[in-house]
N, CA, C and O of each residue as an XYZ file, in Angstrom:
556
protein
N     -32.396    -54.831     38.607
C     -31.694    -55.683     37.668
C     -31.777    -55.128     36.249
O     -30.795    -55.149     35.507
N     -32.976    -54.624     35.873
C     -33.173    -54.075     34.541
C     -32.268    -52.854     34.321
O     -31.681    -52.689     33.252
N     -32.165    -51.996     35.361
C     -31.294    -50.823     35.266
C     -29.837    -51.232     35.099
O     -29.090    -50.572     34.375
N     -29.430    -52.294     35.749
C     -28.046    -52.783     35.658
C     -27.753    -53.223     34.222
O     -26.676    -52.929     33.702
N     -28.695    -53.926     33.569
C     -28.519    -54.375     32.186
C     -28.428    -53.185     31.237
O     -27.626    -53.181     30.303
N     -29.257    -52.180     31.486
C     -29.219    -50.977     30.643
C     -27.886    -50.266     30.815
O     -27.279    -49.834     29.835
N     -27.429    -50.141     32.061
C     -26.138    -49.502     32.314
C     -25.006    -50.254     31.632
O     -24.111    -49.639     31.050
N     -25.039    -51.583     31.700
C     -23.988    -52.392     31.057
C     -24.051    -52.234     29.538
O     -23.017    -52.175     28.872
N     -25.259    -52.165     28.999
C     -25.415    -51.968     27.551
C     -24.874    -50.623     27.109
O     -24.168    -50.521     26.106
N     -25.215    -49.588     27.875
C     -24.715    -48.243     27.572
C     -23.194    -48.213     27.680
O     -22.521    -47.622     26.835
N     -22.659    -48.842     28.707
C     -21.214    -48.898     28.883
C     -20.549    -49.615     27.701
O     -19.508    -49.174     27.213
N     -21.142    -50.703     27.248
C     -20.592    -51.448     26.104
C     -20.585    -50.587     24.846
O     -19.622    -50.620     24.080
N     -21.644    -49.822     24.626
C     -21.717    -48.927     23.467
C     -20.644    -47.846     23.568
O     -19.983    -47.540     22.576
N     -20.466    -47.272     24.740
C     -19.457    -46.231     24.939
C     -18.059    -46.785     24.671
O     -17.256    -46.139     23.999
N     -17.767    -47.970     25.190
C     -16.459    -48.592     24.967
C     -16.254    -48.868     23.481
O     -15.172    -48.619     22.949
N     -17.277    -49.376     22.813
C     -17.161    -49.672     21.380
C     -16.921    -48.389     20.585
O     -16.080    -48.368     19.686
N     -17.647    -47.326     20.904
C     -17.453    -46.054     20.206
C     -16.061    -45.479     20.459
O     -15.429    -44.942     19.549
N     -15.590    -45.595     21.694
C     -14.240    -45.108     22.011
C     -13.188    -45.895     21.232
O     -12.251    -45.312     20.685
N     -13.342    -47.211     21.183
C     -12.388    -48.045     20.445
C     -12.411    -47.690     18.965
O     -11.362    -47.604     18.327
N     -13.612    -47.484     18.416
C     -13.721    -47.105     17.016
C     -13.055    -45.751     16.777
O     -12.369    -45.561     15.773
N     -13.260    -44.811     17.703
C     -12.650    -43.489     17.570
C     -11.138    -43.557     17.550
O     -10.501    -42.868     16.753
N     -10.547    -44.378     18.414
C      -9.089    -44.552     18.437
C      -8.619    -45.162     17.128
O      -7.634    -44.705     16.547
N      -9.315    -46.190     16.660
C      -8.940    -46.854     15.405
C      -9.031    -45.872     14.244
O      -8.118    -45.788     13.422
N     -10.139    -45.127     14.178
C     -10.341    -44.172     13.088
C      -9.273    -43.076     13.133
O      -8.725    -42.704     12.095
N      -8.979    -42.563     14.315
C      -7.959    -41.530     14.472
C      -6.608    -42.025     13.958
O      -5.899    -41.302     13.258
N      -6.259    -43.260     14.311
C      -4.974    -43.836     13.897
C      -4.854    -43.870     12.381
O      -3.797    -43.545     11.841
N      -5.916    -44.258     11.686
C      -5.835    -44.415     10.240
C      -6.143    -43.143      9.469
O      -5.961    -43.097      8.253
N      -6.612    -42.104     10.168
C      -6.849    -40.843      9.491
C      -5.653    -39.909      9.609
O      -5.612    -38.875      8.942
N      -4.695    -40.249     10.432
C      -3.544    -39.375     10.612
C      -2.710    -39.318      9.336
O      -2.518    -40.321      8.648
N      -2.241    -38.161      9.055
C      -1.353    -37.983      7.918
C       0.012    -38.526      8.306
O       0.391    -38.465      9.475
N       0.747    -39.050      7.357
C       2.077    -39.553      7.676
C       2.958    -38.461      8.257
O       2.781    -37.276      7.976
N       3.905    -38.885      9.068
C       4.852    -37.963      9.688
C       5.777    -37.378      8.631
O       5.882    -37.901      7.522
N       6.434    -36.304      8.982
C       7.450    -35.739      8.100
C       6.885    -34.714      7.143
O       6.882    -34.937      5.932
N       6.407    -33.600      7.656
C       5.772    -32.587      6.820
C       6.677    -32.156      5.670
O       6.190    -31.877      4.574
N       7.966    -32.098      5.900
C       8.875    -31.686      4.837
C       8.918    -32.708      3.713
O       9.204    -32.361      2.567
N       8.641    -33.946      4.029
C       8.649    -35.006      3.029
C       7.419    -34.948      2.139
O       7.483    -35.332      0.971
N       6.304    -34.476      2.671
C       5.037    -34.573      1.974
C       4.698    -33.360      1.135
O       3.587    -32.856      1.297
N       5.459    -32.884      0.336
C       5.283    -31.693     -0.475
C       3.849    -31.525     -0.973
O       3.603    -31.515     -2.179
N       2.898    -31.392     -0.035
C       1.486    -31.355     -0.392
C       1.093    -30.062     -1.100
O       0.125    -30.047     -1.860
N       1.827    -28.981     -0.863
C       1.496    -27.724     -1.492
C       1.950    -27.638     -2.930
O       1.435    -26.816     -3.687
N       2.885    -28.450     -3.322
C       3.391    -28.412     -4.674
C       4.156    -29.673     -4.981
O       4.353    -30.528     -4.118
N       4.574    -29.777     -6.197
C       5.299    -30.959     -6.639
C       6.796    -30.641     -6.612
O       7.230    -29.638     -7.177
N       7.581    -31.496     -5.954
C       9.025    -31.232     -5.894
C       9.697    -31.462     -7.244
O       9.185    -32.190     -8.095
N      10.825    -30.844     -7.417
C      11.655    -31.067     -8.598
C      12.283    -32.451     -8.449
O      12.977    -32.719     -7.468
N      12.042    -33.321     -9.413
C      12.553    -34.697     -9.341
C      13.309    -35.005    -10.617
O      12.805    -34.738    -11.708
N      14.514    -35.563    -10.506
C      15.324    -35.719     -9.304
C      15.954    -34.399     -8.889
O      15.994    -33.440     -9.661
N      16.446    -34.369     -7.655
C      17.114    -33.169     -7.161
C      18.484    -33.101     -7.824
O      19.255    -34.060     -7.795
N      18.764    -31.977     -8.407
C      19.998    -31.793     -9.167
C      21.234    -32.009     -8.305
O      21.386    -31.366     -7.266
N      22.115    -32.906     -8.725
C      23.382    -33.147     -8.043
C      23.295    -34.008     -6.803
O      24.283    -34.140     -6.081
N      22.130    -34.604     -6.530
C      21.974    -35.448     -5.342
C      21.325    -36.773     -5.704
O      20.481    -36.847     -6.597
N      21.732    -37.813     -4.997
C      21.000    -39.073     -5.077
C      19.594    -38.756     -4.573
O      19.427    -38.081     -3.558
N      18.594    -39.246     -5.288
C      17.208    -38.937     -4.941
C      16.395    -40.215     -4.835
O      16.477    -41.096     -5.691
N      15.609    -40.300     -3.768
C      14.641    -41.384     -3.632
C      13.271    -40.733     -3.657
O      12.952    -39.909     -2.800
N      12.464    -41.102     -4.636
C      11.115    -40.582     -4.773
C      10.133    -41.686     -4.420
O      10.171    -42.773     -4.998
N       9.255    -41.401     -3.468
C       8.204    -42.343     -3.096
C       6.898    -41.772     -3.625
O       6.496    -40.670     -3.251
N       6.243    -42.523     -4.491
C       4.949    -42.114     -5.023
C       3.883    -42.979     -4.371
O       3.905    -44.204     -4.495
N       2.964    -42.347     -3.685
C       1.940    -43.081     -2.955
C       0.772    -42.163     -2.661
O       0.443    -41.282     -3.455
N       0.145    -42.377     -1.508
C      -0.986    -41.556     -1.087
C      -1.011    -41.518      0.441
O      -0.701    -42.507      1.105
N      -1.380    -40.381      0.974
C      -1.399    -40.247      2.428
C      -2.473    -41.124      3.067
O      -2.432    -41.356      4.275
N      -3.424    -41.613      2.290
C      -4.489    -42.466      2.820
C      -4.242    -43.955      2.570
O      -5.036    -44.785      3.014
N      -3.179    -44.307      1.883
C      -2.841    -45.703      1.574
C      -2.114    -46.309      2.782
O      -1.160    -45.718      3.288
N      -2.559    -47.480      3.244
C      -2.005    -48.079      4.460
C      -0.501    -48.366      4.338
O       0.246    -47.963      5.230
N      -0.011    -49.045      3.272
C       1.446    -49.258      3.185
C       2.218    -47.934      3.112
O       3.333    -47.827      3.622
N       1.612    -46.933      2.472
C       2.257    -45.619      2.378
C       2.361    -44.982      3.763
O       3.374    -44.367      4.097
N       1.301    -45.134      4.569
C       1.322    -44.616      5.939
C       2.396    -45.315      6.758
O       3.044    -44.701      7.606
N       2.576    -46.598      6.499
C       3.601    -47.350      7.221
C       4.996    -46.862      6.851
O       5.908    -46.906      7.677
N       5.169    -46.399      5.620
C       6.478    -45.918      5.171
C       6.766    -44.484      5.617
O       7.929    -44.089      5.707
N       5.734    -43.710      5.893
C       5.915    -42.285      6.191
C       6.921    -42.006      7.303
O       7.785    -41.150      7.116
N       6.855    -42.689      8.464
C       7.854    -42.397      9.499
C       9.263    -42.801      9.076
O      10.239    -42.178      9.493
N       9.370    -43.824      8.264
C      10.684    -44.250      7.754
C      11.248    -43.148      6.866
O      12.417    -42.781      6.993
N      10.425    -42.622      5.972
C      10.875    -41.554      5.073
C      11.258    -40.302      5.854
O      12.251    -39.648      5.537
N      10.471    -39.969      6.872
C      10.789    -38.789      7.693
C      12.132    -38.968      8.389
O      12.935    -38.037      8.441
N      12.376    -40.155      8.922
C      13.644    -40.443      9.601
C      14.818    -40.389      8.621
O      15.866    -39.819      8.924
N      14.629    -40.988      7.449
C      15.712    -41.000      6.457
C      15.968    -39.610      5.884
O      17.102    -39.270      5.547
N      14.915    -38.813      5.775
C      15.091    -37.448      5.287
C      16.026    -36.671      6.216
O      16.883    -35.921      5.749
N      15.862    -36.849      7.520
C      16.744    -36.188      8.483
C      18.150    -36.773      8.434
O      19.137    -36.037      8.425
N      18.235    -38.104      8.401
C      19.538    -38.771      8.429
C      20.383    -38.435      7.203
O      21.597    -38.269      7.316
N      19.755    -38.334      6.043
C      20.487    -38.112      4.795
C      20.449    -36.658      4.329
O      20.772    -36.365      3.177
N      20.057    -35.752      5.215
C      20.009    -34.335      4.867
C      21.359    -33.883      4.319
O      22.389    -34.040      4.975
N      21.344    -33.326      3.123
C      22.576    -32.870      2.479
C      23.299    -33.960      1.704
O      24.218    -33.664      0.941
N      22.902    -35.220      1.884
C      23.537    -36.340      1.179
C      22.628    -36.944      0.115
O      23.094    -37.387     -0.934
N      21.322    -36.956      0.397
C      20.340    -37.515     -0.531
C      19.009    -36.808     -0.322
O      18.699    -36.353      0.779
N      18.241    -36.726     -1.377
C      16.901    -36.146     -1.289
C      15.890    -37.282     -1.158
O      15.884    -38.222     -1.953
N      15.041    -37.179     -0.144
C      13.972    -38.148      0.083
C      12.674    -37.393     -0.165
O      12.327    -36.484      0.589
N      11.956    -37.765     -1.221
C      10.764    -37.020     -1.637
C       9.531    -37.908     -1.663
O       9.632    -39.123     -1.829
N       8.369    -37.294     -1.498
C       7.095    -37.999     -1.555
C       6.122    -37.194     -2.396
O       6.030    -35.974     -2.255
N       5.396    -37.875     -3.269
C       4.316    -37.244     -4.030
C       3.059    -38.085     -3.827
O       3.067    -39.300     -4.022
N       1.984    -37.413     -3.431
C       0.694    -38.071     -3.264
C       0.014    -38.114     -4.634
O      -0.452    -37.090     -5.131
N      -0.038    -39.284     -5.232
C      -0.602    -39.413     -6.585
C      -2.131    -39.425     -6.593
O      -2.742    -39.322     -7.657
N      -2.756    -39.550     -5.417
C      -4.216    -39.410     -5.369
C      -4.587    -37.940     -5.430
O      -5.634    -37.579     -5.967
N      -3.730    -37.094     -4.880
C      -3.969    -35.654     -4.938
C      -3.418    -35.053     -6.233
O      -3.887    -34.011     -6.693
N      -2.428    -35.715     -6.808
C      -1.784    -35.230     -8.038
C      -1.713    -36.384     -9.046
O      -0.628    -36.896     -9.324
N      -2.864    -36.795     -9.592
C      -2.885    -37.967    -10.483
C      -2.033    -37.819    -11.740
O      -1.594    -38.818    -12.311
N      -1.800    -36.602    -12.169
C      -0.947    -36.395    -13.346
C       0.477    -36.875    -13.095
O       1.188    -37.231    -14.034
N       0.899    -36.888    -11.823
C       2.244    -37.346    -11.481
C       2.367    -38.867    -11.627
O       3.434    -39.376    -11.973
N       1.282    -39.582    -11.365
C       1.294    -41.042    -11.566
C       1.547    -41.341    -13.036
O       2.331    -42.231    -13.366
N       0.902    -40.617    -13.898
C       1.093    -40.803    -15.344
C       2.507    -40.383    -15.749
O       3.163    -41.083    -16.521
N       2.973    -39.261    -15.241
C       4.308    -38.754    -15.577
C       5.395    -39.779    -15.247
O       6.333    -39.963    -16.023
N       5.270    -40.447    -14.095
C       6.291    -41.401    -13.657
C       5.947    -42.853    -14.002
O       6.683    -43.766    -13.625
N       4.840    -43.076    -14.711
C       4.476    -44.429    -15.126
C       4.088    -45.333    -13.969
O       4.458    -46.507    -13.949
N       3.342    -44.798    -12.999
C       2.972    -45.552    -11.802
C       1.698    -46.345    -12.056
O       0.694    -45.806    -12.520
N       1.760    -47.634    -11.744
C       0.598    -48.507    -11.892
C       0.083    -49.002    -10.545
O      -1.061    -49.442    -10.434
N       0.931    -48.929     -9.522
C       0.571    -49.395     -8.184
C       1.342    -48.567     -7.167
O       2.459    -48.117     -7.423
N       0.718    -48.373     -5.999
C       1.400    -47.611     -4.951
C       1.546    -48.454     -3.697
O       0.754    -49.363     -3.447
N       2.554    -48.146     -2.924
C       3.608    -47.174     -3.185
C       4.620    -47.708     -4.203
O       4.819    -48.915     -4.337
N       5.240    -46.787     -4.902
C       6.355    -47.091     -5.811
C       7.497    -46.161     -5.449
O       7.306    -44.955     -5.291
N       8.696    -46.738     -5.317
C       9.882    -45.941     -5.027
C      10.778    -45.947     -6.268
O      11.010    -46.984     -6.888
N      11.269    -44.757     -6.606
C      12.199    -44.608     -7.728
C      13.470    -43.976     -7.180
O      13.424    -42.962     -6.482
N      14.601    -44.585     -7.502
C      15.905    -44.085     -7.053
C      16.664    -43.534     -8.249
O      16.724    -44.159     -9.308
N      17.244    -42.351     -8.062
C      18.029    -41.679     -9.093
C      19.451    -41.479     -8.580
O      19.662    -41.242     -7.391
N      20.421    -41.574     -9.481
C      21.793    -41.257     -9.081
C      21.954    -39.735     -9.074
O      21.019    -39.006     -9.407
N      23.123    -39.269     -8.698
C      23.365    -37.823     -8.571
C      23.289    -37.096     -9.915
O      23.115    -35.878     -9.945
N      23.417    -37.819    -11.013
C      23.305    -37.215    -12.342
C      21.850    -37.154    -12.822
O      21.561    -36.599    -13.882
N      20.938    -37.734    -12.028
C      19.527    -37.688    -12.385
C      19.040    -38.876    -13.188
O      17.912    -38.866    -13.681
N      19.864    -39.896    -13.329
C      19.472    -41.087    -14.089
C      18.731    -42.059    -13.169
O      19.189    -42.357    -12.067
N      17.576    -42.549    -13.639
C      16.849    -43.543    -12.853
C      17.674    -44.820    -12.800
O      18.094    -45.350    -13.829
N      17.903    -45.310    -11.568
C      18.746    -46.480    -11.369
C      17.983    -47.703    -10.866
O      18.414    -48.835    -11.087
N      16.850    -47.485    -10.190
C      16.140    -48.601     -9.582
C      14.707    -48.185     -9.296
O      14.422    -47.032     -8.974
N      13.812    -49.165     -9.425
C      12.390    -48.935     -9.155
C      11.869    -50.115     -8.344
O      12.186    -51.269     -8.634
N      11.065    -49.814     -7.325
C      10.489    -50.855     -6.467
C       9.012    -50.545     -6.252
O       8.645    -49.390     -6.039
N       8.161    -51.572     -6.306
C       6.730    -51.402     -6.077
C       6.348    -52.111     -4.784
O       6.697    -53.273     -4.576
N       5.626    -51.398     -3.913
C       5.167    -51.955     -2.647
C       5.916    -51.342     -1.477
O       6.782    -50.484     -1.649
N       5.563    -51.802     -0.277
C       6.238    -51.321      0.926
C       7.725    -51.644      0.834
O       8.106    -52.742      0.428
N       8.559    -50.685      1.213
C      10.005    -50.886      1.218
C      10.512    -50.516      2.598
O      10.302    -49.398      3.069
N      11.179    -51.460      3.243
C      11.641    -51.215      4.611
C      12.875    -50.314      4.643
O      13.542    -50.105      3.630
N      13.153    -49.795      5.822
C      14.257    -48.850      6.027
C      15.598    -49.439      5.589
O      16.379    -48.770      4.911
N      15.862    -50.670      5.969
C      17.143    -51.300      5.640
C      17.340    -51.387      4.121
O      18.433    -51.123      3.620
N      16.301    -51.751      3.406
C      16.392    -51.850      1.939
C      16.602    -50.487      1.292
O      17.376    -50.359      0.344
N      15.911    -49.467      1.804
C      16.076    -48.111      1.268
C      17.502    -47.631      1.500
O      18.145    -47.102      0.593
N      17.999    -47.822      2.741
C      19.363    -47.377      3.054
C      20.394    -48.121      2.218
O      21.383    -47.532      1.780
N      20.174    -49.387      1.998
C      21.088    -50.171      1.179
C      21.158    -49.603     -0.238
O      22.239    -49.477     -0.813
N      20.006    -49.265     -0.788
C      19.965    -48.708     -2.146
C      20.607    -47.324     -2.171
O      21.330    -46.996     -3.112
N      20.352    -46.513     -1.153
C      20.982    -45.188     -1.105
C      22.499    -45.289     -1.026
O      23.209    -44.536     -1.692
N      22.995    -46.213     -0.219
C      24.447    -46.411     -0.100
C      25.030    -46.913     -1.414
O      26.111    -46.490     -1.825
N      24.315    -47.807     -2.063
C      24.747    -48.323     -3.361
C      24.905    -47.184     -4.371
O      25.775    -47.227     -5.241
N      24.056    -46.170     -4.241
C      24.103    -45.026     -5.152
C      25.020    -43.916     -4.624
O      25.016    -42.799     -5.143
N      25.797    -44.232     -3.597
C      26.799    -43.326     -3.002
C      26.194    -42.156     -2.236
O      26.722    -41.045     -2.277
N      25.103    -42.398     -1.547
C      24.530    -41.335     -0.717
C      24.884    -41.511      0.742
O      24.589    -40.632      1.553
N      25.496    -42.599      1.095
C      25.727    -42.843      2.516
C      27.136    -43.091      2.795
O      27.506    -43.316      3.948
């Protein structure tokens, strides 16, 4: 009986560690869309002659992670029509100051002439982003 309790205890610890490992792995993953995450350098913002959506956030921020697959999908969908960019302000804090960021994520939309047209703070869903891009004639 004592061996059975020890085995059950060991099994419970193994299950708990496995669950923690899955949870940790999920939240340590970098957002999808390597082309979106200009981690090696800072992109030119806004992109000359294109409607541009700039997302300023951090790869470790939960709402930013939630937006990453949306940005990757929109980057493909709007290829050649609009620029979808991301800057990690935790890795590049000078960019937060440059763009006047007080909270992340923050999205800034520019028209094709490079004029800032709209700013949003917080998670922004795909439908809202697409609506703003279409409003700026990218879709």
